[in-house]
C-alpha positions, 0 to 999 in steps of 0.5 A, spaced: 611 380 249 604 380 254 604 385 260 600 382 266 598 387 272 594 384 278 590 388 282 584 387 287 588 385 293 587 388 300 585 387 307 579 383 309 576 379 315 575 372 315 569 369 311 569 375 307 570 375 299 575 379 294 575 379 286 582 379 284 584 381 277 589 380 272 589 385 266 593 383 259 596 388 255 593 385 249 588 380 247 591 373 249 586 369 254 582 365 248 589 363 246 593 362 252 591 358 259 592 362 265 595 360 272 594 364 279 599 363 284 600 365 291 606 366 296 605 367 303 611 369 307 616 364 309 613 359 304 614 356 297 610 359 291 603 355 290 599 354 284 592 355 286 588 355 280 588 355 272 584 356 266 586 353 259 584 357 253 578 353 252 575 355 259 577 348 263 578 350 270 582 347 276 584 348 283 588 346 289 585 342 294 586 348 299 582 353 295 577 348 291 570 350 293 572 357 295 575 360 289 573 361 282 577 363 276 574 366 270 575 370 264 572 376 260 576 375 253 573 382 251 576 386 257 582 382 256 582 380 264 582 374 268 579 374 275 580 370 281 574 370 286 576 368 293 570 367 297 570 365 305 577 367 306 581 364 311 587 367 314 591 361 311 589 365 304 594 371 306 599 371 301 601 375 295 597 373 289 600 373 282 598 371 275 602 368 269 601 365 262 606 359 261 604 359 254 606 366 253 613 367 256 611 365 263 614 372 266 612 374 273 608 381 275 609 385 281 603 381 284 597 383 289 597 383 296 591 379 300 591 379 307 585 376 311 585 378 319 582 373 324 
Protein backbone atom coordinates (compact mmCIF):
# COMPACT_ATOMS: atom_id res chain seq x y z
CA UNK A 1 0.00 0.00 0.00
CA UNK A 2 2.60 2.57 1.13
CA UNK A 3 6.13 2.45 -0.23
CA UNK A 4 8.89 3.70 2.10
CA UNK A 5 12.43 4.54 1.03
CA UNK A 6 15.19 5.19 3.56
CA UNK A 7 18.16 7.35 2.62
CA UNK A 8 20.85 9.59 4.09
CA UNK A 9 23.22 7.03 5.57
CA UNK A 10 26.95 7.08 5.13
CA UNK A 11 30.34 7.00 6.82
CA UNK A 12 30.96 9.57 9.56
CA UNK A 13 33.46 10.12 12.35
CA UNK A 14 32.61 9.73 16.01
CA UNK A 15 30.89 12.88 17.22
CA UNK A 16 29.51 13.68 13.80
CA UNK A 17 25.91 13.98 12.65
CA UNK A 18 23.66 12.58 9.96
CA UNK A 19 20.05 13.12 8.97
CA UNK A 20 18.20 10.06 7.73
CA UNK A 21 15.08 10.38 5.60
CA UNK A 22 12.07 8.11 5.25
CA UNK A 23 10.12 9.11 2.15
CA UNK A 24 6.59 7.82 1.58
CA UNK A 25 4.85 7.29 -1.73
CA UNK A 26 1.76 9.11 -0.52
CA UNK A 27 0.73 11.39 2.34
CA UNK A 28 0.47 9.17 5.41
CA UNK A 29 2.31 10.76 8.32
CA UNK A 30 -0.65 12.70 9.67
CA UNK A 31 -2.57 9.42 9.76
CA UNK A 32 -0.02 6.82 10.91
CA UNK A 33 2.81 6.78 13.40
CA UNK A 34 6.33 6.00 12.24
CA UNK A 35 9.10 3.93 13.83
CA UNK A 36 12.84 4.01 13.20
CA UNK A 37 14.68 0.74 13.81
CA UNK A 38 18.29 -0.27 13.46
CA UNK A 39 20.10 -3.57 13.16
CA UNK A 40 23.81 -3.97 13.75
CA UNK A 41 25.77 -7.02 12.57
CA UNK A 42 25.13 -9.98 14.84
CA UNK A 43 22.54 -8.12 16.90
CA UNK A 44 18.77 -8.02 17.17
CA UNK A 45 16.80 -5.33 15.42
CA UNK A 46 16.26 -2.46 17.85
CA UNK A 47 13.54 0.18 17.99
CA UNK A 48 15.29 3.54 18.40
CA UNK A 49 12.63 6.22 17.89
CA UNK A 50 8.90 6.67 17.29
CA UNK A 51 6.59 9.49 16.33
CA UNK A 52 2.81 9.18 16.51
CA UNK A 53 0.33 10.61 14.04
CA UNK A 54 -0.18 13.38 16.60
CA UNK A 55 3.53 14.19 16.73
CA UNK A 56 4.38 12.59 20.08
CA UNK A 57 7.95 11.24 20.13
CA UNK A 58 9.76 8.57 22.10
CA UNK A 59 13.33 7.24 22.09
CA UNK A 60 15.37 4.29 23.20
CA UNK A 61 17.61 5.02 26.17
CA UNK A 62 20.67 4.39 24.01
CA UNK A 63 19.86 7.37 21.76
CA UNK A 64 17.87 9.69 24.02
CA UNK A 65 19.33 13.18 23.99
CA UNK A 66 21.25 12.52 20.76
CA UNK A 67 18.63 11.56 18.15
CA UNK A 68 15.55 13.54 17.11
CA UNK A 69 12.67 12.14 15.07
CA UNK A 70 10.59 14.66 13.13
CA UNK A 71 8.32 14.88 10.13
CA UNK A 72 7.49 17.14 7.23
CA UNK A 73 3.97 16.19 6.24
CA UNK A 74 4.02 18.33 3.09
CA UNK A 75 7.21 16.60 1.91
CA UNK A 76 5.83 13.17 2.87
CA UNK A 77 9.03 12.51 4.80
CA UNK A 78 10.00 11.50 8.33
CA UNK A 79 13.53 12.30 9.49
CA UNK A 80 15.92 10.96 12.08
CA UNK A 81 18.53 13.52 13.06
CA UNK A 82 21.46 11.70 14.62
CA UNK A 83 23.86 13.84 16.66
CA UNK A 84 27.05 12.97 18.53
CA UNK A 85 27.29 9.66 16.74
CA UNK A 86 29.18 6.80 18.34
CA UNK A 87 30.65 3.61 16.86
CA UNK A 88 27.87 1.73 18.68
CA UNK A 89 25.37 3.49 16.40
CA UNK A 90 26.74 1.64 13.37
CA UNK A 91 23.83 -0.28 11.86
CA UNK A 92 21.37 -0.46 9.02
CA UNK A 93 18.49 1.90 9.80
CA UNK A 94 14.90 1.19 8.75
CA UNK A 95 11.62 3.07 8.98
CA UNK A 96 8.28 1.35 9.43
CA UNK A 97 4.59 2.26 9.66
CA UNK A 98 2.95 -0.31 11.94
CA UNK A 99 -0.53 1.04 11.19
CA UNK A 100 -0.04 0.82 7.42
CA UNK A 101 1.06 -2.77 7.06
CA UNK A 102 4.38 -2.67 8.91
CA UNK A 103 6.53 -3.79 5.98
CA UNK A 104 10.30 -3.30 5.84
CA UNK A 105 12.28 -1.42 3.23
CA UNK A 106 15.88 -1.89 2.19
CA UNK A 107 17.25 0.38 4.92
CA UNK A 108 20.19 2.76 4.87
CA UNK A 109 23.66 1.98 6.22
CA UNK A 110 25.20 4.18 8.91
CA UNK A 111 28.85 3.56 9.75
CA UNK A 112 30.56 5.53 12.52
CA UNK A 113 34.34 5.36 12.66
CA UNK A 114 36.51 5.82 15.73
